[in-house]
NUTIKE-357398 format. One record per atom (N, C-alpha, C): residue in three letters; atom name; y, x, z. Coordinates in pm, whole numbers, plus 32768, in hexadecimal, padded with zeros to 4 digits. Layout:
+------+------+------+------+------+
| rest | atom |   c2 |   c1 |   c3 |
+------+------+------+------+------+
|  ala |   CA |    Y |    X |    Z |
...
+------+------+------+------+------+
***
This chain:
+------+------+------+------+------+
| rest | atom |   c2 |   c1 |   c3 |
+------+------+------+------+------+
|  unk |    N | 8440 | 7BF0 | 78BB |
|  unk |   CA | 8400 | 7B95 | 791D |
|  unk |    C | 8376 | 7BCB | 7943 |
|  unk |    N | 832B | 7C09 | 78E1 |
|  unk |   CA | 829E | 7C3A | 78F9 |
|  unk |    C | 829B | 7C90 | 796D |
|  unk |    N | 82F7 | 7CEF | 7979 |
|  unk |   CA | 82F1 | 7D50 | 79E5 |
|  unk |    C | 8307 | 7D0E | 7A7E |
|  unk |    N | 835E | 7CB2 | 7A6B |
|  unk |   CA | 8387 | 7C67 | 7AEE |
|  unk |    C | 82FF | 7C1E | 7B18 |
|  unk |    N | 82BB | 7BCA | 7ABD |
|  unk |   CA | 8253 | 7B82 | 7ADF |
|  unk |    C | 81DB | 7BDF | 7B15 |
|  unk |    N | 81C5 | 7C49 | 7AD4 |
|  unk |   CA | 815D | 7CAF | 7AF9 |
|  unk |    C | 8170 | 7CE0 | 7B8F |
|  unk |    N | 81ED | 7CF5 | 7BAF |
|  unk |   CA | 820A | 7D1E | 7C3E |
|  unk |    C | 81F5 | 7CB6 | 7C9D |
|  unk |    N | 821E | 7C3D | 7C79 |
|  unk |   CA | 8215 | 7BC8 | 7CD3 |
|  unk |    C | 817D | 7B9D | 7CDF |
|  unk |    N | 8131 | 7BA6 | 7C7B |
|  unk |   CA | 809E | 7B8F | 7C7E |
|  unk |    C | 805D | 7BE8 | 7CE0 |
|  unk |    N | 808D | 7C73 | 7CC5 |
|  unk |   CA | 804C | 7CD9 | 7D1E |
|  unk |    C | 8060 | 7CC3 | 7DAE |
|  unk |    N | 80CD | 7C8B | 7DD2 |
|  unk |   CA | 80EB | 7C71 | 7E5B |
|  unk |    C | 80CC | 7BE5 | 7E90 |
|  unk |    N | 8081 | 7B9E | 7E42 |
|  unk |   CA | 8058 | 7B1A | 7E59 |
|  unk |    C | 7FDD | 7B15 | 7EB9 |
|  unk |    N | 7FA9 | 7B87 | 7EDC |
|  unk |   CA | 7F31 | 7B93 | 7F37 |
|  unk |    C | 7F58 | 7BD1 | 7FC4 |
|  unk |    N | 7F38 | 7B96 | 802A |
|  unk |   CA | 7F61 | 7BCA | 80A5 |
|  unk |    C | 7F2E | 7C58 | 80C6 |
|  unk |    N | 7EB5 | 7C7D | 8097 |
|  unk |   CA | 7E82 | 7D05 | 80A9 |
|  unk |    C | 7EE3 | 7D67 | 8062 |
|  unk |    N | 7F1A | 7D41 | 7FEF |
|  unk |   CA | 7F60 | 7DA4 | 7F95 |
|  unk |    C | 7FEA | 7DB1 | 7FDC |
|  unk |    N | 8024 | 7D3E | 8015 |
|  unk |   CA | 8099 | 7D44 | 8055 |
|  unk |    C | 808F | 7DAD | 80D9 |
|  unk |    N | 801C | 7DA2 | 8118 |
|  unk |   CA | 8009 | 7DF8 | 8195 |
|  unk |    C | 7FF5 | 7E85 | 8167 |
|  unk |    N | 7FB7 | 7EA1 | 80EF |
|  unk |   CA | 7FA4 | 7F25 | 80BA |
|  unk |    C | 803C | 7F5D | 80A2 |
|  unk |    N | 808F | 7F19 | 8071 |
|  unk |   CA | 8116 | 7F42 | 8058 |
|  unk |    C | 8156 | 7F5D | 80DC |
|  unk |    N | 814B | 7F0D | 813F |
|  unk |   CA | 8174 | 7F22 | 81C4 |
|  unk |    C | 814B | 7FA8 | 81FE |
|  unk |    N | 80B8 | 7FC3 | 81F0 |
|  unk |   CA | 8089 | 803A | 8222 |
|  unk |    C | 80C2 | 80B2 | 81DF |
|  unk |    N | 80D2 | 80B1 | 8159 |
|  unk |   CA | 8103 | 811D | 810B |
|  unk |    C | 8192 | 8137 | 811C |
|  unk |    N | 81D8 | 80D6 | 8153 |
|  unk |   CA | 8266 | 80F4 | 8184 |
|  unk |    C | 8271 | 815C | 81F0 |
|  unk |    N | 8202 | 816C | 8239 |
|  unk |   CA | 8209 | 81BA | 82B0 |
|  unk |    C | 81DC | 8249 | 8290 |
|  unk |    N | 8176 | 825C | 823A |
|  unk |   CA | 8143 | 82E3 | 8208 |
|  unk |    C | 80E6 | 82D8 | 8190 |
|  unk |    N | 80C6 | 8345 | 8153 |
|  unk |   CA | 806B | 8358 | 80EE |
|  unk |    C | 7FE6 | 833F | 812D |
|  unk |    N | 7F84 | 82FA | 80EC |
|  unk |   CA | 7F0A | 82D1 | 811E |
|  unk |    C | 7E9E | 82E4 | 80B6 |
|  unk |    N | 7E23 | 8302 | 80DF |
|  unk |   CA | 7DA9 | 8303 | 8078 |
|  unk |    C | 7D6F | 8279 | 8092 |
|  unk |    N | 7D13 | 8255 | 8034 |
|  unk |   CA | 7CCA | 81D9 | 8034 |
|  unk |    C | 7C7E | 81BF | 80B6 |
|  unk |    N | 7C49 | 8229 | 80ED |
|  unk |   CA | 7BF6 | 821C | 8170 |
|  unk |    C | 7C4E | 81F3 | 81DC |
|  unk |    N | 7CCA | 8221 | 81E1 |
|  unk |   CA | 7D25 | 81F5 | 8243 |
|  unk |    C | 7D57 | 8164 | 8234 |
|  unk |    N | 7D68 | 8144 | 81B4 |
|  unk |   CA | 7D96 | 80B7 | 819C |
|  unk |    C | 7D31 | 805D | 81B8 |
|  unk |    N | 7CB4 | 8072 | 8192 |
|  unk |   CA | 7C41 | 8016 | 81B4 |
|  unk |    C | 7C2E | 800B | 8247 |
|  unk |    N | 7C44 | 807C | 8296 |
|  unk |   CA | 7C30 | 8075 | 8326 |
|  unk |    C | 7C9F | 801E | 8369 |
|  unk |    N | 7D12 | 802E | 833A |
|  unk |   CA | 7D82 | 7FEC | 836C |
|  unk |    C | 7D7B | 7F50 | 8350 |
|  unk |    N | 7D3E | 7F29 | 82D9 |
|  unk |   CA | 7D34 | 7E99 | 82B7 |
|  unk |    C | 7CAD | 7E5D | 82C5 |
|  unk |    N | 7C45 | 7EB5 | 82E7 |
|  unk |   CA | 7BC1 | 7E81 | 82F6 |
|  unk |    C | 7B80 | 7E54 | 8277 |
|  unk |    N | 7B9D | 7E97 | 8208 |
|  unk |   CA | 7B73 | 7E6D | 8195 |
|  unk |    C | 7B02 | 7ECF | 8158 |
|  unk |    N | 7AA7 | 7E9D | 80FD |
|  unk |   CA | 7A4B | 7EF2 | 80BE |
|  unk |    C | 7A93 | 7F51 | 806F |
|  unk |    N | 7A61 | 7FD6 | 804F |
|  unk |   CA | 7A98 | 802D | 7FFC |
|  unk |    C | 7AB6 | 7FF4 | 7F68 |
|  unk |    N | 7A5A | 7FA9 | 7F33 |
|  unk |   CA | 7A6C | 7F80 | 7EA9 |
|  unk |    C | 7ADB | 7F0B | 7EAF |
|  unk |    N | 7AEE | 7EC2 | 7F07 |
|  unk |   CA | 7B50 | 7E59 | 7F1F |
|  unk |    C | 7BD7 | 7EA0 | 7F26 |
|  unk |    N | 7BE4 | 7EFF | 7F80 |
|  unk |   CA | 7C5A | 7F47 | 7F94 |
|  unk |    C | 7C86 | 7F8F | 7F08 |
|  unk |    N | 7C24 | 7FCD | 7EC0 |
|  unk |   CA | 7C44 | 8014 | 7E46 |
|  unk |    C | 7C74 | 7FAD | 7DE4 |
|  unk |    N | 7C3C | 7F32 | 7DDA |
|  unk |   CA | 7C6A | 7ED2 | 7D74 |
|  unk |    C | 7CF5 | 7EAB | 7D91 |
|  unk |    N | 7D16 | 7E95 | 7E12 |
|  unk |   CA | 7D9F | 7E72 | 7E34 |
|  unk |    C | 7E08 | 7EE1 | 7E12 |
|  unk |    N | 7DD4 | 7F59 | 7E2D |
|  unk |   CA | 7E30 | 7FCF | 7E11 |
|  unk |    C | 7E4F | 7FD4 | 7D76 |
|  unk |    N | 7DEB | 7FC2 | 7D2C |
|  unk |   CA | 7DF3 | 7FC1 | 7C92 |
|  unk |    C | 7E59 | 7F5D | 7C6B |
|  unk |    N | 7E50 | 7EE2 | 7CA2 |
|  unk |   CA | 7EB2 | 7E83 | 7C70 |
|  unk |    C | 7F39 | 7EAC | 7C98 |
|  unk |    N | 7F57 | 7ED8 | 7D0C |
|  unk |   CA | 7FD7 | 7F00 | 7D40 |
|  unk |    C | 8004 | 7F78 | 7CE0 |
|  unk |    N | 7FAE | 7FD8 | 7CB8 |
|  unk |   CA | 7FDC | 8046 | 7C6A |
|  unk |    C | 7FF8 | 8018 | 7BE2 |
|  unk |    N | 7FA9 | 7FBA | 7BA0 |
|  unk |   CA | 7FC1 | 7F85 | 7B1E |
|  unk |    C | 804C | 7F3E | 7B1C |
|  unk |    N | 8076 | 7F02 | 7B89 |
|  unk |   CA | 80FC | 7EBC | 7B8E |
|  unk |    C | 8166 | 7F1F | 7BA6 |
|  unk |    N | 8146 | 7F94 | 7BC4 |
|  unk |   CA | 81B6 | 7FFE | 7BD8 |
|  unk |    C | 81E0 | 8009 | 7C5A |
|  unk |    N | 819B | 7FD2 | 7CC5 |
|  unk |   CA | 81C9 | 7FCE | 7D45 |
|  unk |    C | 819E | 8042 | 7D93 |
|  unk |    N | 8139 | 808A | 7D60 |
|  unk |   CA | 8104 | 8102 | 7DA6 |
|  unk |    C | 80DB | 816D | 7D3E |
|  unk |    N | 80D2 | 81E5 | 7D6D |
|  unk |   CA | 808F | 8248 | 7D19 |
|  unk |    C | 802E | 8299 | 7D69 |
|  unk |    N | 7FE2 | 82EA | 7D2D |
|  unk |   CA | 7F83 | 8336 | 7D6F |
|  unk |    C | 7F86 | 83C7 | 7D45 |
|  unk |    N | 7F5E | 842C | 7D95 |
|  unk |   CA | 7F49 | 84B2 | 7D70 |
|  unk |    C | 7EBA | 84E0 | 7DA3 |
|  unk |    N | 7E7E | 8546 | 7D63 |
|  unk |   CA | 7E12 | 856E | 7D8D |
|  unk |    C | 7E25 | 85F7 | 7DD0 |
|  unk |    N | 7DE0 | 860B | 7E41 |
|  unk |   CA | 7DEB | 868A | 7E8D |
|  unk |    C | 7D5B | 86B1 | 7EAE |
|  unk |    N | 7D14 | 86F8 | 7E52 |
|  unk |   CA | 7C83 | 8719 | 7E59 |
|  unk |    C | 7C37 | 8691 | 7E54 |
|  unk |    N | 7BE5 | 8676 | 7EB4 |
|  unk |   CA | 7B95 | 85FB | 7EAD |
|  unk |    C | 7BE3 | 857F | 7EDD |
|  unk |    N | 7C65 | 859C | 7F1D |
|  unk |   CA | 7CAD | 8529 | 7F51 |
|  unk |    C | 7D05 | 84ED | 7EE2 |
|  unk |    N | 7D16 | 846C | 7EEC |
|  unk |   CA | 7D77 | 8424 | 7E93 |
|  unk |    C | 7DD8 | 83EC | 7EEF |
|  unk |    N | 7E61 | 8411 | 7EEC |
|  unk |   CA | 7EC2 | 83F1 | 7F42 |
|  unk |    C | 7F18 | 837D | 7F06 |
|  unk |    N | 7F2A | 830E | 7F45 |
|  unk |   CA | 7F6F | 82A3 | 7F10 |
|  unk |    C | 8004 | 829D | 7F55 |
|  unk |    N | 806A | 828B | 7F0D |
|  unk |   CA | 80EE | 8273 | 7F4E |
|  unk |    C | 813B | 820E | 7EE5 |
|  unk |    N | 81A3 | 81E2 | 7F32 |
|  unk |   CA | 81F7 | 8179 | 7EE0 |
|  unk |    C | 823D | 81C1 | 7E6A |
|  unk |    N | 8250 | 8184 | 7E05 |
|  unk |   CA | 8297 | 81A5 | 7D8F |
|  unk |    C | 8330 | 81B5 | 7DB7 |
|  unk |    N | 836B | 81FC | 7D62 |
|  unk |   CA | 8408 | 8204 | 7D7D |
|  unk |    C | 8455 | 818D | 7D37 |
|  unk |    N | 8416 | 8146 | 7CE3 |
|  unk |   CA | 844B | 80D7 | 7CA4 |
|  unk |    C | 84A4 | 80FD | 7C28 |
|  unk |    N | 84A0 | 8183 | 7BFF |
|  unk |   CA | 84F5 | 81AE | 7B94 |
|  unk |    C | 84D7 | 8168 | 7B0D |
|  unk |    N | 8450 | 8145 | 7B00 |
|  unk |   CA | 8421 | 810D | 7A7B |
|  unk |    C | 843A | 806F | 7A73 |
|  unk |    N | 844F | 803A | 7AE1 |
|  unk |   CA | 8453 | 7FA7 | 7AE0 |
|  unk |    C | 84C0 | 7F71 | 7B4D |
|  unk |    N | 8532 | 7F41 | 7B27 |
|  unk |   CA | 8592 | 7F17 | 7B8B |
|  unk |    C | 855B | 7EB3 | 7BEF |
|  unk |    N | 8506 | 7E65 | 7BBF |
|  unk |   CA | 84C8 | 7E00 | 7C24 |
|  unk |    C | 8479 | 7E3A | 7C90 |
|  unk |    N | 8437 | 7EA6 | 7C6B |
|  unk |   CA | 83E5 | 7EF9 | 7CD1 |
|  unk |    C | 843F | 7F2F | 7D3B |
|  unk |    N | 84B1 | 7F6F | 7D11 |
|  unk |   CA | 850E | 7FA4 | 7D64 |
|  unk |    C | 854E | 7F3E | 7DC7 |
|  unk |    N | 8574 | 7ECF | 7D8C |
|  unk |   CA | 85A9 | 7E6A | 7DE4 |
|  unk |    C | 8544 | 7E30 | 7E44 |
|  unk |    N | 84D1 | 7E06 | 7E1A |
|  unk |   CA | 8472 | 7DD2 | 7E71 |
|  unk |    C | 8446 | 7E25 | 7EE0 |
|  unk |    N | 8430 | 7EA9 | 7EC1 |
|  unk |   CA | 840D | 7F09 | 7F23 |
|  unk |    C | 846F | 7F20 | 7F89 |
|  unk |    N | 84F0 | 7F29 | 7F57 |
|  unk |   CA | 8568 | 7F2F | 7FAE |
|  unk |    C | 8568 | 7EBA | 8012 |
|  unk |    N | 8559 | 7E45 | 7FE7 |
|  unk |   CA | 855F | 7DD5 | 8034 |
|  unk |    C | 84E4 | 7DCD | 808D |
|  unk |    N | 8472 | 7DF6 | 805A |
|  unk |   CA | 83F9 | 7DE3 | 80BE |
|  unk |    C | 8404 | 7E4D | 812C |
|  unk |    N | 8454 | 7EB7 | 812E |
|  unk |   CA | 846E | 7F0A | 819A |
|  unk |    C | 8498 | 7EBF | 8216 |
|  unk |    N | 84E6 | 7E50 | 81FB |
|  unk |   CA | 8517 | 7E07 | 8273 |
|  unk |    C | 84D1 | 7D81 | 828C |
|  unk |    N | 847F | 7D57 | 822A |
|  unk |   CA | 8434 | 7CD7 | 8237 |
|  unk |    C | 83BB | 7CF2 | 8281 |
|  unk |    N | 8391 | 7C87 | 82CE |
|  unk |   CA | 8306 | 7C76 | 830E |
|  unk |    C | 82F9 | 7CE6 | 8380 |
|  unk |    N | 8363 | 7D32 | 83AD |
|  unk |   CA | 8351 | 7D92 | 841B |
|  unk |    C | 832F | 7D43 | 849A |
|  unk |    N | 835D | 7CD4 | 84A4 |
|  unk |   CA | 8349 | 7C82 | 8528 |
|  unk |    C | 82CA | 7C2D | 8520 |
|  unk |    N | 8289 | 7C24 | 84AB |
|  unk |   CA | 820A | 7BD4 | 849A |
|  unk |    C | 81A2 | 7C12 | 8502 |
|  unk |    N | 816B | 7BBF | 8550 |
|  unk |   CA | 8112 | 7BF5 | 85B8 |
|  unk |    C | 8092 | 7C45 | 857A |
|  unk |    N | 8058 | 7C0C | 8508 |
|  unk |   CA | 7FEE | 7C4F | 84C6 |
|  unk |    C | 801C | 7CE7 | 8491 |
|  unk |    N | 808A | 7CDF | 8446 |
|  unk |   CA | 80B9 | 7D58 | 8414 |
|  unk |    C | 80DF | 7DBD | 8483 |
|  unk |    N | 8129 | 7D92 | 84EA |
|  unk |   CA | 814F | 7DE6 | 855C |
|  unk |    C | 80D1 | 7E23 | 85A1 |
|  unk |    N | 806A | 7DD2 | 85B3 |
|  unk |   CA | 7FF2 | 7E11 | 85F0 |
|  unk |    C | 7FA9 | 7E71 | 8599 |
|  unk |    N | 7FA2 | 7E5F | 850E |
|  unk |   CA | 7F6A | 7EB8 | 84B4 |
|  unk |    C | 7FB4 | 7F3E | 84B2 |
|  unk |    N | 8039 | 7F3B | 84B0 |
|  unk |   CA | 808F | 7FA8 | 84B1 |
|  unk |    C | 807D | 7FF7 | 8533 |
|  unk |    N | 8077 | 7FAF | 859F |
|  unk |   CA | 8065 | 7FF8 | 8621 |
|  unk |    C | 7FDC | 8045 | 8625 |
|  unk |    N | 7F79 | 8018 | 85E0 |
|  unk |   CA | 7F04 | 8063 | 85DF |
|  unk |    C | 7EFA | 80DB | 857B |
|  unk |    N | 7F5E | 80D2 | 8528 |
|  unk |   CA | 7F5E | 813E | 84B1 |
|  unk |    C | 7F5C | 81CF | 84EC |
|  unk |    N | 7FA5 | 81EF | 8551 |
|  unk |   CA | 7FA5 | 827C | 8576 |
|  unk |    C | 7F1F | 82AF | 85AC |
|  unk |    N | 7EBF | 825B | 85D1 |
|  unk |   CA | 7E3D | 827A | 85FC |
|  unk |    C | 7DD9 | 8292 | 857C |
|  unk |    N | 7E05 | 8263 | 850C |
|  unk |   CA | 7DA9 | 8260 | 849B |
|  unk |    C | 7DCB | 82DC | 8444 |
|  unk |    N | 7D66 | 833A | 844D |
|  unk |   CA | 7D6D | 83B3 | 8409 |
|  unk |    C | 7CF9 | 83D5 | 83AF |
|  unk |    N | 7D0D | 83F9 | 833E |
|  unk |   CA | 7CA1 | 8418 | 82DA |
|  unk |    C | 7C3F | 8476 | 8315 |
|  unk |    N | 7C6B | 84E2 | 8361 |
|  unk |   CA | 7C15 | 8545 | 8395 |
|  unk |    C | 7BA2 | 8509 | 83ED |
|  unk |    N | 7BC8 | 84A2 | 8436 |
|  unk |   CA | 7B68 | 8465 | 8496 |
|  unk |    C | 7B13 | 83FA | 8451 |
|  unk |    N | 7B52 | 83C5 | 83E6 |
|  unk |   CA | 7B04 | 8353 | 839D |
|  unk |    C | 7AA0 | 8390 | 8334 |
|  unk |    N | 7AD6 | 83E6 | 82E7 |
|  unk |   CA | 7A82 | 8415 | 8274 |
|  unk |    C | 7A5C | 84AB | 8287 |
|  unk |    N | 7A89 | 84F4 | 82F0 |
|  unk |   CA | 7A66 | 8578 | 82FF |
|  unk |    C | 7ACB | 85CD | 82B3 |
|  unk |    N | 7AC6 | 864F | 82BF |
|  unk |   CA | 7B19 | 86A5 | 827B |
|  unk |    C | 7B9D | 86C1 | 82C1 |
+------+------+------+------+------+
***
């Protein structure tokens, strides 16, 4: 039950759900996520850490970049199930749809340089 509760708590915040929805589209760095959500870097990083600790996402380092992507759910069946369902949920929500529509314009090269 501990793993289930951790996943559900991680998704109890609207900004973390939005982060998952963004990461369904592509790998993102923290500057792209904070631009998409209008969050401070420290706030975005805190939310990303909670999602990572729950097993919902993972990150890789590429030089100075830290790239975030959704986990495959292999370590936790609750993660696999919830991420699979979230692919279909909230697509029609006006706030989520607007955020996803802006995503193609959000690029790390224009936000952070490089």
